[in-house]
C-alpha positions in Angstrom: 10.5 13.4 -18.9 7.4 13.5 -16.7 7.5 11.1 -13.8 4.5 9.0 -12.9 3.3 6.8 -10.2 0.7 4.0 -10.3 -1.3 3.8 -7.0 -2.7 0.3 -6.5 -5.3 0.4 -3.8 -6.5 4.0 -3.9 -8.9 3.7 -1.0 -9.5 6.3 1.7 -6.4 6.8 3.8 -2.8 6.3 2.7 -3.5 5.4 -1.0 -5.3 8.7 -1.6 -2.7 10.6 0.4 0.1 9.1 -1.7 -1.7 10.2 -4.9 -1.9 13.8 -3.5 1.7 13.8 -2.3 3.3 12.5 -5.5 1.1 14.7 -7.6 2.4 17.7 -5.6 5.9 16.6 -6.6 4.9 16.8 -10.3 4.1 13.1 -10.9 1.3 12.0 -13.1 -0.9 9.7 -11.1 -2.7 6.5 -12.2 -5.4 5.6 -9.7 -6.3 1.9 -9.5 -9.0 0.4 -7.3 -12.2 -1.6 -7.4 -14.8 1.2 -7.1 -15.2 3.7 -10.0 -17.1 6.4 -8.1 -14.5 7.2 -5.5 -11.7 7.1 -8.1 -13.6 9.6 -10.2 -14.1 11.9 -7.2 -10.4 11.7 -6.3 -9.3 12.3 -9.9 -11.4 15.5 -10.0 -9.9 16.7 -6.8 -6.4 16.1 -8.1 -7.2 17.8 -11.4 -8.5 20.8 -9.5 -5.0 21.1 -8.0 -3.3 20.9 -11.4 -2.3 17.2 -11.1 -2.8 14.9 -14.1 -4.7 11.9 -12.9 -5.8 8.7 -14.8 -8.5 6.4 -13.5 -8.5 2.6 -13.9 -11.1 0.4 -12.3 -9.6 -3.0 -11.5 -9.9 -5.8 -9.0 -6.4 -6.5 -7.7 -7.6 -9.9 -6.3 -7.6 -11.1 -9.9 -4.0 -11.8 -10.7 -4.8 -13.2 -14.1 -6.0 -9.8 -15.2 -2.6 -8.1 -14.5 -1.3 -8.2 -18.1 -4.4 -6.4 -19.4 -4.2 -4.0 -16.4 -0.5 -3.2 -17.2 -1.3 -2.4 -20.8 -4.0 0.1 -19.7 -1.5 1.7 -17.4 1.1 1.9 -20.2 -1.5 3.4 -22.4 -1.8 6.3 -19.9 1.8 6.9 -18.8 4.1 4.2 -20.2 6.1 2.3 -17.7 5.6 4.2 -14.4 8.5 5.7 -12.6 7.2 4.3 -9.3 4.3 2.3 -8.0 2.7 2.1 -4.6 1.0 -1.2 -3.6 -1.4 -1.0 -0.7 -4.7 -2.8 -1.4 -6.6 -4.7 1.3 -8.9 -7.7 1.0 -12.6 -6.9 1.2 -12.8 -9.0 4.4 -9.7 -8.6 6.5 -10.7 -11.7 8.5 -8.5 -11.3 11.5 -8.7 -14.5 13.5 -6.9 -16.1 16.5 -3.9 -18.1 15.4 -5.5 -21.3 16.8 -8.4 -20.8 14.3 -6.3 -20.0 11.2 -6.9 -22.4 8.3 -5.1 -23.0 5.0 -8.2 -21.9 3.1 -8.2 -18.4 4.8 -4.5 -17.8 3.9 -5.1 -19.0 0.4 -7.9 -16.5 -0.1 -5.6 -13.7 1.0 -2.7 -14.6 -1.3 -3.8 -13.2 -4.6 -4.3 -9.6 -3.5 -1.4 -9.6 -1.1 1.3 -11.6 -2.9 0.5 -12.8 -6.3 -0.7 -9.6 -7.9 2.2 -7.6 -6.4 4.7 -10.2 -7.7 3.2 -10.0 -11.1 3.3 -6.2 -11.2 7.0 -6.2 -10.1 7.8 -8.6 -12.9 6.1 -6.3 -15.4 7.5 -2.9 -14.3 10.9 -3.7 -12.7 12.8 -4.3 -16.0 12.0 -0.8 -17.3 13.1 0.7 -13.9 16.4 -1.2 -14.0 17.0 -0.2 -17.6 16.3 3.5 -16.7 18.5 3.2 -13.6 15.7 4.8 -11.5 12.4 3.7 -9.9 10.6 2.9 -6.7 8.4 0.2 -5.4 6.5 1.3 -2.3 4.1 -0.2 0.1 2.2 0.7 3.4 0.7 -2.0 5.5 -0.3 -2.8 9.1 2.4 -3.3 11.6 1.1 -6.7 12.5 3.1 -7.8 9.5 6.2 -7.0 11.6 5.1 -8.3 15.0 2.4 -10.9 15.5 -0.4 -9.9 17.9 -3.0 -12.0 19.7 -6.2 -12.6 17.7 -4.7 -10.9 14.6 -3.6 -13.9 12.4 -5.0 -14.2 8.9 -4.2 -11.4 6.6 -1.2 -10.2 8.7 0.3 -13.7 8.3 0.4 -13.2 4.5 1.6 -9.6 4.9 4.6 -10.9 6.7 5.4 -13.0 3.7 5.0 -9.9 1.5 7.4 -8.1 3.8 10.0 -10.9 3.4 9.7 -10.7 -0.4 10.1 -7.0 -0.5 13.1 -7.1 1.9 14.8 -9.6 -0.4 13.9 -7.5 -3.5 15.3 -4.4 -1.9 18.6 -6.0 -1.2 18.9 -7.4 -4.7 18.1 -4.2 -6.7 19.6 -1.5 -4.5 22.6 -1.1 -6.7 20.4 -0.8 -9.8 18.9 2.5 -8.9 15.6 1.1 -7.9 14.3 1.8 -4.3 12.0 -0.4 -2.3 10.3 1.3 0.6 8.0 -0.2 3.2 5.9 1.7 5.8 4.3 -0.3 8.6 1.6 1.4 10.6 0.6 0.4 14.1 -2.1 3.0 14.4 -5.6 3.7 13.2 -5.7 5.9 10.2 -7.9 9.0 10.2 -10.6 9.2 7.6 -10.9 5.4 7.0 -13.8 3.0 7.6 -11.7 1.3 10.3 -11.4 4.6 12.2 -15.1 5.3 11.9 -15.9 1.8 13.3 -13.3 2.3 16.1 -14.9 5.5 17.2 -18.4 4.1 17.0 -17.6 1.0 19.0 -15.6 3.1 21.6 -18.6 5.4 22.0 -20.9 2.4 22.6 -18.6 1.4 25.5 -17.0 -1.6 23.8 -13.5 -2.5 25.0 -11.1 -1.4 22.3 -7.3 -1.7 22.0 -5.4 1.5 22.8 -4.2 2.6 19.4 -2.8 6.0 18.4 -4.3 7.9 15.5 -2.3 8.7 12.4 -2.9 11.3 9.7 -2.7 9.8 6.2 -1.1 12.9 4.8 1.8 12.6 7.4 2.2 8.9 6.5 2.4 9.8 2.8 5.0 12.4 3.7 7.0 9.8 5.5 6.9 7.4 2.5 7.9 10.3 0.1 10.8 11.2 2.3 12.0 7.6 2.5 11.9 7.5 -1.3 13.6 10.8 -1.8 16.4 10.2 0.8 16.8 6.4 0.3 18.4 6.1 3.7 16.4 3.1 4.9 14.0 0.6 3.4 11.6 0.3 6.3 9.9 2.7 8.8 7.5 1.7 11.6 4.9 4.1 12.8 4.8 4.8 15.7 8.4 3.9 16.3 7.7 2.4 19.7 5.2 -0.1 18.3 7.4 -3.1 19.0 7.9 -2.0 22.6 4.2 -1.7 23.2 3.4 -5.0 21.6 6.2 -7.1 23.0 5.5 -10.4 24.6 
C-alpha cells in the first residue's frame, strides 16, 4: 500500500520541505494551502523528482469547510497515512501581553485550533484502525516559552501544544505517533527571513536569532516520526536557556 501525507500549510519554509522529505521516502503528497500558484509550482517540482503530488486550494481558517476538504483529500489518496499541520494566520499580530484582547485570540483560534481538531477527528479513526499513522506539526518556540511582546498567536499555539501533548499520550499505544517541532530560529527562504535581513540592513535593532535550514527541520521531524523516541523537539535545543527570565 502506498503511503501518503497531507501537508496543511504548504507555504515557503517547513511545509514545502516536509513535502519534499516525505516524497523522498515514497509518500504520495497532498499539498493544501490558500494560494494556487505556489502550490502548482511546488507540485511540478515534486513531480520532476518522481513524487506524486496532488494540489488542493483551501483556506484553513474556515473550519466549516473541513468536511468538504477531507472528501477532496480522500478522493486523491484515501485516508492519509500521516498529516502535517503548520499553517499560520495571514497576520501574525504579535502584541505585548498587556495589549492582548479576547478578540485577537478569537481571530487566531480557527486556523490554529479548530481546524486542526476537526482534521484529527476526521483522520484519526482510520489511523487507529490501521494501527499506524502520524500527526505532525512545526510551530514557533514561543508556544513553549512566553517572550516579551510576543503574545497573540503564540498564546493560542500554547493551547495547541497542550492538546497535542494530551493526544500523544492517549493514542501512543494505538500505533499513532504525534510529533511536535518547536523552532526558535528564523527559517531560511521565508518572508520572515527576508524581512529580518532587510530591517537588519537598515540598521533597525533586531533580536539575535539563529538561522535554520527548512530541509534540516524536515529531516528532524521525519527522524522523530521514524524513530518515535520522543514527541517534542526544540530547535535550537538551548532556546529555553537563552529566553529564560
